[in-house]
Residue frames relative to the residue before (quaternion, step in Angstrom):
aa qw qx qy qz dx dy dz
M 1.0000 0.0000 0.0000 0.0000 0.00 0.00 0.00
T 0.3388 -0.7335 0.5565 0.1936 3.61 -0.81 1.09
N 0.4732 -0.6583 0.5175 0.2736 3.53 -1.22 0.69
Q 0.2960 -0.7562 0.5523 0.1882 3.53 -0.74 0.99
P 0.5182 -0.6591 0.4251 0.3411 3.67 -0.83 0.93
K 0.5040 -0.6677 0.4491 0.3139 3.53 -0.94 0.91
K 0.3744 -0.7154 0.5546 0.2011 3.65 -1.04 0.91
T 0.4493 -0.6439 0.5483 0.2879 3.42 -1.22 0.73
K 0.3069 -0.7449 0.5665 0.1734 3.61 -0.84 1.06
L 0.0278 0.8440 -0.5237 0.1123 3.58 -0.46 1.18
T 0.1342 -0.7332 0.6471 0.1604 3.44 -1.34 0.42
V 0.0477 -0.8343 0.5485 -0.0297 3.59 -0.43 1.11
A 0.2204 -0.7689 0.5914 0.1023 3.59 -0.82 1.03
V 0.0626 -0.8112 0.5789 -0.0537 3.58 -0.88 1.02
T 0.2307 -0.7387 0.6184 0.1367 3.63 -1.04 1.01
G 0.6807 0.5502 -0.3338 0.3501 3.53 -1.39 -0.12
L 0.3216 0.7874 -0.4788 0.2176 3.60 1.03 0.76
N 0.4907 0.6759 -0.4468 0.3204 3.63 1.07 0.21
A 0.0357 -0.8437 0.5340 -0.0412 3.53 0.13 1.37
V 0.2476 0.7962 -0.4971 0.2400 3.47 0.68 1.23
D 0.7682 -0.3307 0.2193 0.5024 3.63 -1.18 -0.50
S 0.7199 0.1967 -0.2010 0.6346 3.55 1.29 -0.27
P 0.1177 -0.8911 0.4347 0.0560 3.46 0.53 1.26
G 0.4486 -0.6175 0.5779 0.2891 3.53 -1.36 0.35
P 0.5573 -0.6199 0.4311 0.3454 3.68 -1.16 0.40
G 0.4609 0.7638 -0.4164 0.1752 3.62 1.10 -0.36
V 0.6671 0.5095 -0.2932 0.4577 3.54 0.93 -1.02
A 0.6368 0.5449 -0.2879 0.4633 3.60 1.04 -0.96
V 0.6678 0.5192 -0.2750 0.4570 3.51 0.94 -1.02
I 0.6420 0.5105 -0.3047 0.4841 3.50 1.04 -0.95
R 0.6532 0.5030 -0.3285 0.4609 3.71 0.86 -0.82
G 0.6534 0.5017 -0.3350 0.4575 3.62 0.98 -0.66
I 0.6365 0.5123 -0.3069 0.4880 3.61 1.08 -0.82
R 0.6662 0.4968 -0.3140 0.4591 3.60 0.89 -0.81
D 0.6639 0.5409 -0.2941 0.4244 3.58 1.06 -0.72
C 0.5675 0.6072 -0.3916 0.3950 3.54 1.30 -0.34
Q 0.4002 -0.7519 0.4907 0.1832 3.57 -0.66 1.13
D 0.6068 0.5437 -0.3754 0.4419 3.66 1.25 -0.27
F 0.7176 0.4591 -0.2577 0.4559 3.75 1.11 -0.34
D 0.1529 -0.6648 0.7185 0.1357 3.49 -1.34 0.56
V 0.0390 0.8893 -0.4462 0.0918 3.58 0.34 1.27
R 0.1522 -0.7065 0.6798 0.1249 3.46 -1.31 0.73
I 0.2159 -0.8079 0.5394 0.0993 3.57 -0.77 1.10
I 0.1431 -0.7576 0.6327 0.0722 3.53 -0.92 0.92
G 0.2575 -0.7708 0.5721 0.1109 3.60 -0.59 1.22
L 0.1386 -0.7617 0.6286 0.0743 3.54 -1.01 0.95
S 0.0594 -0.8323 0.5502 -0.0330 3.55 -0.50 1.28
Y 0.3275 -0.7205 0.5657 0.2314 3.49 -1.38 0.42
E 0.7610 0.2777 -0.1292 0.5719 3.57 1.19 -0.74
S 0.5405 -0.6546 0.4318 0.3048 3.56 -1.20 0.59
L 0.7491 0.4103 -0.2140 0.4740 3.49 1.23 -0.36
E 0.3071 0.7353 -0.5233 0.3017 3.55 1.23 0.68
P 0.4699 -0.7344 0.3993 0.2836 3.58 -0.42 1.22
G 0.5988 0.5963 -0.3696 0.3864 3.65 0.98 -0.67
I 0.5334 0.6255 -0.3902 0.4148 3.61 1.24 -0.42
Y 0.8104 0.3323 -0.1246 0.4662 3.53 0.85 -1.02
M 0.5124 0.6683 -0.4057 0.3553 3.61 1.31 -0.14
E 0.4749 -0.6913 0.4751 0.2661 3.50 -0.84 1.09
G 0.8174 0.2784 -0.1559 0.4796 3.66 -0.96 0.77
I 0.5848 0.5540 -0.3820 0.4530 3.58 1.28 0.03
A 0.8365 0.0218 0.0088 0.5474 3.60 0.10 -1.21
D 0.4073 -0.6762 0.5475 0.2777 3.65 -1.07 0.63
K 0.7865 -0.0448 0.0562 0.6134 3.50 1.12 -0.75
V 0.2244 -0.7958 0.5561 0.0842 3.56 -1.02 0.85
Y 0.0288 -0.7519 0.6572 0.0443 3.64 -0.98 0.77
Q 0.3820 -0.6655 0.5855 0.2615 3.55 -1.26 0.62
I 0.1857 -0.7726 0.6044 0.0573 3.52 -1.12 0.76
P 0.5880 -0.6023 0.3876 0.3759 3.64 -0.97 0.63
Y 0.6031 -0.5519 0.4461 0.3642 3.57 -1.21 0.62
P 0.5969 -0.5845 0.3817 0.3954 3.68 -1.02 0.60
A 0.5924 0.5773 -0.3858 0.4086 3.64 1.00 -0.54
A 0.6054 0.5511 -0.3832 0.4277 3.69 1.14 -0.32
G 0.5645 -0.6677 0.3537 0.3323 3.60 1.19 -0.01
S 0.6724 -0.5377 0.3497 0.3694 3.57 -1.30 0.42
E 0.6090 0.5508 -0.3760 0.4294 3.69 1.00 -0.65
S 0.6628 0.5124 -0.3025 0.4545 3.53 0.93 -1.04
L 0.6350 0.5354 -0.3090 0.4632 3.58 0.98 -0.86
L 0.6615 0.4895 -0.3042 0.4799 3.60 0.91 -0.99
G 0.6521 0.5095 -0.3560 0.4341 3.60 0.72 -0.80
R 0.6563 0.5098 -0.3222 0.4535 3.64 0.97 -0.73
I 0.6559 0.5224 -0.2978 0.4562 3.46 1.04 -0.90
E 0.5872 0.5797 -0.3439 0.4481 3.54 1.06 -0.81
Y 0.6740 0.5160 -0.2740 0.4520 3.53 0.98 -0.95
I 0.6695 0.4811 -0.2859 0.4884 3.54 0.99 -0.94
H 0.6573 0.5464 -0.3050 0.4199 3.54 0.94 -0.87
A 0.5773 0.5756 -0.3554 0.4573 3.55 1.18 -0.80
I 0.7590 0.3967 -0.2349 0.4597 3.59 0.93 -0.73
E 0.7913 0.3705 -0.1476 0.4635 3.56 0.98 -0.97
K 0.2503 -0.7788 0.5319 0.2190 3.53 1.17 -0.46
I 0.0042 0.8495 -0.5258 0.0430 3.60 0.57 1.25
D 0.3051 -0.7425 0.5700 0.1752 3.58 -0.99 0.82
V 0.8076 0.0253 0.0450 0.5874 3.62 0.88 -0.94
I 0.0980 -0.7636 0.6254 0.1272 3.50 -1.18 0.62
V 0.1278 -0.7777 0.6112 0.0724 3.67 -0.89 0.96
P 0.1025 -0.7941 0.5953 0.0675 3.65 -0.38 1.16
N 0.1788 -0.8525 0.4901 0.0328 3.54 -0.91 0.88
F 0.6019 0.5441 -0.3481 0.4696 3.65 1.31 0.44
D 0.5426 -0.6268 0.4445 0.3394 3.58 -0.85 0.77
A 0.7072 0.5219 -0.2441 0.4098 3.52 0.86 -1.14
E 0.7233 0.4092 -0.2674 0.4877 3.59 1.14 -0.56
L 0.5214 0.6726 -0.4385 0.2890 3.59 1.08 -0.28
H 0.5865 0.5784 -0.4016 0.4002 3.63 0.89 -0.64
N 0.6574 0.4915 -0.3054 0.4827 3.67 0.97 -0.89
F 0.6846 0.5030 -0.3047 0.4307 3.52 0.88 -0.89
I 0.6161 0.5313 -0.3199 0.4856 3.52 1.07 -0.81
K 0.6637 0.5203 -0.3167 0.4342 3.61 0.87 -0.92
I 0.7635 0.3401 -0.2007 0.5110 3.66 0.91 -0.79
S 0.3927 0.7616 -0.4705 0.2108 3.70 1.11 0.08
E 0.6485 0.4871 -0.3479 0.4703 3.62 1.02 -0.58
R 0.6758 0.4746 -0.3255 0.4605 3.53 0.96 -0.70
L 0.5434 0.5815 -0.3593 0.4873 3.62 1.32 -0.46
K 0.6482 0.5407 -0.2756 0.4599 3.55 0.97 -1.09
A 0.6324 0.5166 -0.3021 0.4919 3.68 1.08 -0.92
M 0.6956 0.4532 -0.2888 0.4768 3.60 1.06 -0.59
G 0.5569 -0.6182 0.3764 0.4075 3.59 1.34 -0.18
I 0.5558 0.5607 -0.4186 0.4488 3.57 1.19 0.41
G 0.3222 -0.7699 0.5397 0.1100 3.51 -0.81 1.14
T 0.0148 0.7571 -0.6517 -0.0430 3.53 -1.14 0.65
F 0.1334 -0.7516 0.6222 0.1735 3.65 -1.20 0.07
L 0.1731 0.8133 -0.5086 0.2235 3.56 0.23 1.36
P 0.5702 -0.5591 0.4813 0.3614 3.57 -1.22 0.39
S 0.5172 -0.5849 0.5073 0.3648 3.59 -1.28 0.32
L 0.6402 -0.4920 0.3904 0.4424 3.59 -1.26 0.34
E 0.6521 0.5258 -0.3535 0.4163 3.59 0.92 -0.67
Q 0.6334 0.5155 -0.2993 0.4935 3.59 1.09 -0.77
F 0.6280 0.5574 -0.3042 0.4500 3.52 1.04 -1.02
E 0.7285 0.4347 -0.2252 0.4792 3.61 0.85 -0.96
A 0.6206 0.5626 -0.3633 0.4079 3.68 0.99 -0.57
R 0.7513 0.3540 -0.2293 0.5076 3.56 1.07 -0.57
D 0.3385 0.7323 -0.5157 0.2886 3.53 1.27 0.27
K 0.6488 -0.5408 0.3922 0.3644 3.50 -1.28 0.68
I 0.6391 0.5348 -0.3264 0.4460 3.62 1.09 -0.71
N 0.7603 0.3736 -0.1755 0.5016 3.67 1.08 -0.80
L 0.4887 0.7460 -0.4064 0.1989 3.60 1.17 -0.38
F 0.6463 0.5181 -0.3402 0.4450 3.57 1.05 -0.71
K 0.6329 0.5262 -0.3088 0.4767 3.57 1.02 -0.73
F 0.6380 0.5125 -0.3106 0.4836 3.53 1.05 -0.88
G 0.6417 0.4990 -0.3253 0.4831 3.70 0.96 -0.79
E 0.6656 0.4934 -0.3361 0.4478 3.65 0.90 -0.69
K 0.6428 0.5695 -0.2915 0.4214 3.52 1.13 -0.80
H 0.7868 0.2960 -0.1082 0.5306 3.50 1.08 -0.99
G 0.5153 -0.6644 0.4211 0.3402 3.65 1.10 0.23
L 0.4601 0.6426 -0.4825 0.3775 3.55 0.94 0.87
L 0.4625 -0.6845 0.4810 0.2934 3.57 -0.98 0.80
V 0.1370 0.7758 -0.6085 0.0953 3.64 -0.80 0.96
P 0.4992 -0.6748 0.4383 0.3214 3.66 -0.71 0.87
R 0.5869 -0.5595 0.4462 0.3787 3.58 -1.16 0.71
D 0.0481 0.7884 -0.6133 0.0099 3.59 -1.14 0.59
K 0.1723 -0.7547 0.6257 0.0958 3.54 -1.38 0.31
T 0.2800 -0.7479 0.5847 0.1426 3.45 -0.89 1.07
I 0.0527 -0.8117 0.5812 -0.0233 3.58 -0.68 1.10
Y 0.2536 -0.7622 0.5864 0.1040 3.52 -1.25 0.80
D 0.7663 0.2715 -0.1504 0.5625 3.65 1.22 -0.17
L 0.5548 -0.6470 0.4226 0.3082 3.54 -1.00 0.81
S 0.5806 0.6164 -0.3395 0.4095 3.54 1.27 -0.55
E 0.6193 0.5738 -0.3061 0.4399 3.56 1.35 -0.45
L 0.5333 0.7047 -0.3510 0.3094 3.53 1.28 -0.61
P 0.6898 0.4892 -0.3320 0.4179 3.66 0.73 -0.97
Q 0.6517 0.5040 -0.3267 0.4632 3.67 0.91 -0.71
V 0.6569 0.4974 -0.3280 0.4620 3.63 0.91 -0.85
A 0.6504 0.5084 -0.3135 0.4693 3.61 1.05 -0.83
K 0.6247 0.5357 -0.3288 0.4633 3.54 1.01 -0.69
D 0.6703 0.5037 -0.3031 0.4529 3.53 0.98 -0.95
F 0.7384 0.4058 -0.2313 0.4864 3.67 0.88 -0.91
G 0.3220 -0.7300 0.5356 0.2768 3.61 0.97 -0.80
Y 0.4833 -0.7044 0.4539 0.2533 3.53 -0.99 0.88
P 0.5480 -0.1576 -0.8214 -0.0165 1.56 -2.18 1.19
I 0.2087 -0.7433 0.6165 0.1544 3.61 -1.32 0.35
V 0.3879 -0.6871 0.5634 0.2452 3.57 -1.21 0.40
V 0.1083 -0.7806 0.6130 0.0565 3.59 -0.83 1.02
K 0.0827 -0.8426 0.5313 -0.0309 3.58 -0.51 1.24
G 0.4482 -0.6237 0.5837 0.2635 3.54 -1.32 0.70
K 0.6238 -0.5969 0.3774 0.3350 3.53 -1.17 0.58
Y 0.7369 0.3183 -0.2064 0.5596 3.56 1.26 -0.55
Y 0.8178 -0.0099 0.0964 0.5672 3.56 0.60 -1.20
E 0.8169 0.3484 -0.2628 0.3772 3.56 -1.58 0.05
A 0.0325 -0.7494 0.6600 -0.0406 3.46 -1.30 0.85
T 0.0821 -0.7952 0.5984 0.0526 3.44 -1.20 0.68
I 0.3117 -0.7254 0.5782 0.2058 3.59 -0.85 0.90
A 0.0889 -0.8031 0.5890 0.0131 3.54 -0.72 1.20
Y 0.2807 -0.7934 0.5303 0.1027 3.55 -0.93 1.04
T 0.7684 0.1550 -0.1278 0.6076 3.50 1.45 -0.21
L 0.6930 -0.4741 0.3485 0.4167 3.55 -1.30 0.28
E 0.6396 0.5414 -0.3253 0.4383 3.51 0.95 -0.84
Q 0.6685 0.4879 -0.3013 0.4736 3.67 1.02 -0.80
A 0.5883 0.5802 -0.3269 0.4587 3.50 1.18 -0.73
Q 0.6943 0.4938 -0.2745 0.4458 3.52 0.86 -1.07
K 0.6282 0.5281 -0.3270 0.4686 3.49 1.06 -0.95
A 0.6603 0.4923 -0.3236 0.4657 3.68 0.92 -0.88
F 0.6201 0.5507 -0.3361 0.4464 3.60 0.98 -0.74
H 0.6896 0.4846 -0.2752 0.4625 3.60 0.89 -0.84
K 0.6367 0.5290 -0.3048 0.4710 3.52 1.09 -0.90
L 0.7321 0.4417 -0.2595 0.4490 3.61 0.74 -1.12
N 0.6127 0.5517 -0.3461 0.4477 3.56 1.16 -0.64
A 0.6476 0.5123 -0.3131 0.4691 3.58 1.04 -0.87
K 0.7374 0.4498 -0.2492 0.4379 3.53 0.96 -0.82
W 0.8317 0.1795 -0.0635 0.5216 3.64 0.83 -0.97
G 0.4945 -0.6525 0.4441 0.3641 3.65 1.25 -0.26
L 0.6256 -0.5190 0.4474 0.3730 3.47 -1.50 0.04
P 0.5857 -0.1424 -0.7943 -0.0757 1.56 -2.30 1.02
I 0.3580 -0.6426 0.6162 0.2816 3.47 -1.51 0.09
I 0.2457 -0.7515 0.5916 0.1575 3.63 -1.02 0.80
V 0.1275 -0.7630 0.6315 0.0531 3.51 -1.05 0.99
Q 0.1076 -0.8388 0.5331 -0.0252 3.49 -0.59 1.27
E 0.5705 -0.5875 0.4721 0.3263 3.51 -1.20 0.65
F 0.4047 -0.7365 0.4839 0.2443 3.66 -0.79 0.87
I 0.0579 -0.7877 0.6115 0.0482 3.69 -0.73 0.85
T 0.3062 -0.7578 0.5544 0.1567 3.52 -0.91 0.99
G 0.3709 0.7085 -0.5342 0.2739 3.58 -1.04 0.76
T 0.6205 -0.5127 0.4239 0.4152 3.51 -1.30 -0.48
E 0.3406 -0.7557 0.5278 0.1853 3.53 -0.77 1.01
V 0.0173 0.7834 -0.6173 0.0706 3.54 -0.80 1.22
N 0.1859 -0.7868 0.5795 0.1030 3.56 -1.15 0.35
V 0.1157 -0.7752 0.6128 0.1007 3.58 -1.12 0.52
A 0.2351 -0.7175 0.6481 0.0997 3.51 -1.04 0.96
A 0.0842 0.8212 -0.5544 0.1058 3.57 -0.56 1.15
L 0.2148 -0.7668 0.5989 0.0853 3.47 -1.40 0.38
G 0.1004 -0.8312 0.5464 0.0235 3.56 -0.70 1.13
D 0.4457 -0.7562 0.4192 0.2318 3.57 -0.93 0.76
G 0.5971 -0.6088 0.3445 0.3926 3.58 1.30 0.21
E 0.7225 0.3996 -0.2370 0.5120 3.53 1.31 -0.10
G 0.6601 -0.4999 0.2841 0.4834 3.55 1.37 0.19
N 0.6142 0.5734 -0.3447 0.4184 3.58 1.20 -0.07
T 0.3465 -0.7259 0.5507 0.2229 3.63 -1.03 0.75
I 0.2519 -0.7668 0.5716 0.1477 3.60 -0.64 1.07
S 0.7960 -0.0848 0.0888 0.5927 3.59 0.99 -0.81
A 0.0741 0.7438 -0.6635 0.0315 3.56 -1.25 0.66
V 0.0354 0.7946 -0.6014 0.0751 3.59 -0.74 1.14
P 0.2179 -0.7959 0.5548 0.1062 3.57 -0.54 1.19
M 0.1006 -0.7790 0.6189 0.0056 3.48 -1.24 0.84
R 0.1941 -0.7550 0.6059 0.1586 3.50 -1.12 0.63
K 0.4641 -0.6859 0.4838 0.2830 3.62 -0.81 0.96
L 0.1964 -0.7715 0.5924 0.1236 3.57 -0.92 0.83
F 0.7988 0.0939 -0.0282 0.5935 3.57 1.09 -0.69
I 0.0665 -0.8274 0.5576 -0.0053 3.58 -0.59 1.09
T 0.4489 -0.7030 0.5010 0.2308 3.56 -0.99 1.03
D 0.6483 -0.5057 0.3733 0.4297 3.58 -1.20 0.15
K 0.6370 0.4849 -0.3218 0.5054 3.62 1.33 -0.15
G 0.5791 -0.6231 0.3717 0.3718 3.56 1.28 0.20
K 0.5413 0.6400 -0.4015 0.3690 3.62 1.28 0.12
A 0.5195 -0.6300 0.4820 0.3175 3.57 -1.11 0.71
W 0.1295 -0.7792 0.6113 0.0491 3.50 -0.77 1.01
A 0.7433 -0.0003 -0.0533 0.6668 3.58 1.39 -0.19
G 0.0511 0.7976 -0.5933 0.0959 3.43 -1.19 0.79
I 0.2117 -0.7949 0.5607 0.0945 3.54 -1.22 0.45
T 0.4509 -0.6701 0.4997 0.3128 3.62 -0.97 0.78
I 0.1279 -0.7976 0.5880 0.0411 3.58 -0.97 0.90
E 0.4401 -0.6457 0.5637 0.2676 3.48 -1.43 0.39
E 0.2833 0.7430 -0.5583 0.2367 3.61 -0.34 1.19
D 0.3335 -0.7997 0.4804 0.1362 3.53 -0.12 1.37
K 0.6563 0.5328 -0.3255 0.4236 3.60 0.98 -0.80
L 0.6074 0.5455 -0.3540 0.4563 3.62 1.22 -0.51
I 0.6266 0.5435 -0.2932 0.4753 3.47 1.13 -1.01
D 0.6701 0.5052 -0.2735 0.4701 3.57 0.96 -1.01
L 0.6661 0.4949 -0.3119 0.4627 3.54 0.97 -0.78
S 0.6013 0.5194 -0.3470 0.4983 3.66 1.13 -0.64
K 0.6840 0.4801 -0.3071 0.4553 3.63 0.76 -0.86
K 0.6289 0.4995 -0.3523 0.4805 3.63 1.04 -0.65
F 0.6351 0.5155 -0.3584 0.4500 3.62 0.90 -0.79
I 0.6913 0.4693 -0.2900 0.4666 3.59 0.85 -1.05
S 0.6017 0.5424 -0.3418 0.4764 3.73 1.00 -0.62
A 0.6941 0.4892 -0.2740 0.4515 3.58 0.88 -0.97
T 0.7923 0.3520 -0.1619 0.4713 3.56 0.86 -0.98
K 0.2624 -0.7476 0.5468 0.2708 3.57 1.34 -0.64
W 0.0802 0.8603 -0.4957 0.0882 3.52 1.17 0.91
R 0.1939 -0.7648 0.6111 0.0630 3.58 -1.03 0.95
G 0.7779 0.2909 -0.2383 0.5035 3.56 -0.43 1.11
G 0.6870 -0.4710 0.3959 0.3866 3.52 -1.47 -0.33
F 0.1047 0.7784 -0.6172 0.0474 3.62 -1.07 0.51
E 0.2545 -0.7347 0.6085 0.1588 3.50 -1.39 0.24
I 0.2026 -0.7554 0.6133 0.1107 3.52 -0.96 0.99
E 0.1809 -0.7489 0.6261 0.1201 3.60 -0.88 0.96
I 0.0581 -0.8176 0.5698 -0.0592 3.53 -0.69 1.25
M 0.1964 -0.7244 0.6462 0.1380 3.41 -1.38 0.71
L 0.2048 -0.7794 0.5825 0.1058 3.59 -0.62 1.16
T 0.3056 -0.7632 0.5372 0.1887 3.56 -0.47 1.13
Q 0.6981 -0.4619 0.3387 0.4296 3.58 -1.33 0.28
D 0.7264 0.4028 -0.2625 0.4912 3.63 1.01 -0.72
G 0.6302 -0.6180 0.3065 0.3564 3.65 1.27 0.47
K 0.4576 0.6684 -0.4765 0.3416 3.55 1.16 0.36
P 0.2903 -0.7770 0.5292 0.1788 3.66 -0.75 0.92
Y 0.0952 -0.8062 0.5810 0.0585 3.64 -0.45 1.06
I 0.3054 -0.7218 0.5751 0.2343 3.67 -0.76 0.81
M 0.2456 -0.7620 0.5887 0.1115 3.58 -0.67 1.25
E 0.8201 -0.0860 0.1267 0.5514 3.56 0.87 -0.85
V 0.1637 -0.7329 0.6455 0.1390 3.71 -1.17 0.41
N 0.1215 -0.7839 0.6039 0.0778 3.50 -0.61 1.10
P 0.3973 -0.7886 0.4257 0.1978 3.59 -0.60 1.20
R 0.7088 0.3490 -0.2612 0.5546 3.62 1.02 0.64
F 0.7075 -0.4409 0.3356 0.4387 3.50 -1.37 0.11
P 0.4102 -0.6881 0.5196 0.2969 3.63 -1.07 0.55
A 0.6669 -0.4971 0.3595 0.4229 3.57 -1.26 0.35
W 0.7275 0.4231 -0.2763 0.4641 3.72 1.09 -0.54
I 0.2415 0.8204 -0.4903 0.1677 3.58 1.26 0.49
Y 0.5777 0.5958 -0.4006 0.3883 3.68 1.09 -0.48
L 0.5294 0.6259 -0.4062 0.4037 3.55 1.26 -0.31
T 0.5802 0.5910 -0.3432 0.4430 3.64 1.17 -0.68
V 0.6304 0.5254 -0.3117 0.4790 3.51 1.17 -0.91
G 0.6741 0.5103 -0.2911 0.4477 3.56 0.86 -0.99
A 0.7110 0.4617 -0.2589 0.4629 3.53 1.12 -0.69
G 0.6630 -0.5376 0.3071 0.4207 3.55 1.23 0.02
Q 0.7134 0.3820 -0.2614 0.5261 3.64 1.18 0.02
N 0.1384 -0.8241 0.5460 0.0599 3.59 0.04 1.29
Q 0.1864 -0.8302 0.5216 0.0633 3.56 0.04 1.35
P 0.6510 0.4779 -0.3621 0.4654 3.73 0.83 -0.72
A 0.6744 0.4897 -0.3255 0.4465 3.69 0.77 -0.74
S 0.6293 0.5286 -0.3033 0.4824 3.63 1.11 -0.82
L 0.6495 0.4957 -0.3351 0.4691 3.64 1.00 -0.73
V 0.6237 0.5392 -0.3462 0.4476 3.57 1.06 -0.71
K 0.6299 0.5398 -0.3163 0.4602 3.55 1.06 -1.00
M 0.6981 0.4642 -0.2941 0.4590 3.65 0.88 -0.82
A 0.5942 0.5534 -0.3433 0.4721 3.53 1.19 -0.56
L 0.6775 0.4495 -0.2840 0.5083 3.56 1.17 -0.46
G 0.5659 -0.6074 0.3791 0.4088 3.62 1.30 0.07
Q 0.4584 0.6787 -0.4568 0.3473 3.69 1.18 0.20
K 0.4244 -0.6619 0.5573 0.2670 3.56 -1.22 0.63
V 0.1023 -0.7709 0.6287 0.0104 3.53 -0.87 1.11
E 0.3605 -0.7329 0.5460 0.1864 3.46 -0.93 1.02
P 0.5516 -0.6132 0.4373 0.3584 3.66 -0.98 0.67
F 0.4345 -0.6321 0.5690 0.2965 3.56 -1.10 0.63
T 0.2761 -0.7770 0.5544 0.1125 3.53 -1.13 0.76
S 0.8079 0.1095 -0.0580 0.5762 3.64 1.10 -0.34
Y 0.0096 -0.7620 0.6429 0.0770 3.57 -1.33 0.24
E 0.5686 -0.6209 0.4271 0.3300 3.60 -1.21 0.37
V 0.3046 -0.7440 0.5754 0.1505 3.49 -0.77 1.13
G 0.7764 0.3666 -0.2345 0.4559 3.59 -1.01 0.70
K 0.4860 0.6071 -0.4748 0.4120 3.57 1.21 0.34
L 0.2298 -0.8031 0.5495 0.0198 3.36 -0.92 1.23
F 0.0992 -0.7505 0.6467 0.0939 3.53 -1.18 0.68
I 0.0835 -0.7493 0.6565 0.0243 3.53 -1.17 0.87
R 0.2639 -0.7442 0.5930 0.1580 3.64 -0.66 1.04
Y 0.0733 -0.8061 0.5865 0.0297 3.54 -1.17 0.61
A 0.4142 -0.6449 0.5679 0.3000 3.63 -1.28 0.40
W 0.0325 -0.7690 0.6376 -0.0315 3.47 -1.22 0.88
D 0.3535 -0.7443 0.5269 0.2083 3.55 -0.89 0.87
L 0.1312 -0.8249 0.5478 0.0464 3.50 -0.35 1.18
I 0.1975 -0.8033 0.5539 0.0946 3.57 -0.63 1.05
T 0.0796 0.7654 -0.6308 0.0996 3.56 -0.82 1.04
D 0.5458 -0.6092 0.4837 0.3113 3.56 -1.40 0.15
V 0.5616 -0.6348 0.4212 0.3228 3.47 -1.07 0.82
S 0.5598 0.5813 -0.4081 0.4268 3.60 1.18 -0.33
E 0.5837 0.5577 -0.3670 0.4622 3.63 1.08 -0.57
F 0.6540 0.4858 -0.2969 0.4981 3.66 0.92 -0.96
Q 0.6777 0.4990 -0.3282 0.4289 3.61 0.88 -0.78
K 0.6251 0.5487 -0.3405 0.4385 3.57 1.04 -0.73
I 0.6927 0.4499 -0.2927 0.4818 3.63 0.85 -0.92
S 0.6592 0.5211 -0.3084 0.4459 3.55 0.98 -0.78
A 0.7477 0.4083 -0.2250 0.4729 3.61 0.91 -0.95
F 0.8103 0.2968 -0.1267 0.4892 3.63 0.91 -0.89
G 0.4320 -0.7163 0.4625 0.2940 3.53 1.21 -0.35
E 0.7092 0.3749 -0.2219 0.5543 3.60 1.35 0.19
L 0.0613 0.7760 -0.6274 0.0177 3.59 -1.13 0.53
């Protein structure tokens, strides 16, 4: 009988359990961590809303706790994690939302002192790739980024639209983007995004081409641990990939490596790219965490979530050298039946 290698016993907390039409990455991240044969893992789900589907899905989280909204600040978040940690003895936390990352980065050293590992970018890295700073970042490092303008007032919109020419892309500071073909459409998008995410609003030059994405992982020292490019096959009305396929495109891998080398990025991220007809890769956005489609990297042979957990534990992870081209993901809706008592527990007590 051959000896089985001993698995690392772990408790990992994960946010982003909202597996809806604009899904968070949490469920996919958890699946990737659970798939890793090196771990004997207990998953703690961290939720913001009582109806996040990942709370109730079988085989996803072993226990769920609600945490305060990012607007409550880093001290409120830390206090809640201290309470959860006292019960669960968390080894690693993997946050998955843009809006919460600032707080998690701020408290990462204090989490480390408590024995909780994270693998996050620094605040400097986080802000350099922000939509507001992306064009300047591209200029500095020789990366193609569409022209953009950050605006704080609706009155600025007509001049920016005139400078760029229609169509233009109107973006919220955290999420969502709308292509506007007229001033009226642009104004409507401004009001909608302002109401949802607040100011500023980013107006970006429209680039035509094929939309592709890369999920990647940097080690914090300028080295690329993993990079998997994907082309969207089906896009929802919110611009989210509902189906996609891994593609062979060396220039996308090279672009990811260049970004990681320039920033010394620490952790997972996604680059949204527009490939023009003449083959130029324009960086449309850099999301500072894993995308919702991150489980495709697992299917293609590069388990990015599990690799991030290993690095959060201080382990050395060797860079992946290949992935399977032509791996397809298709997202689907599924009616999950649970009891109202489960909903009442998470709503009333903040735990399930």
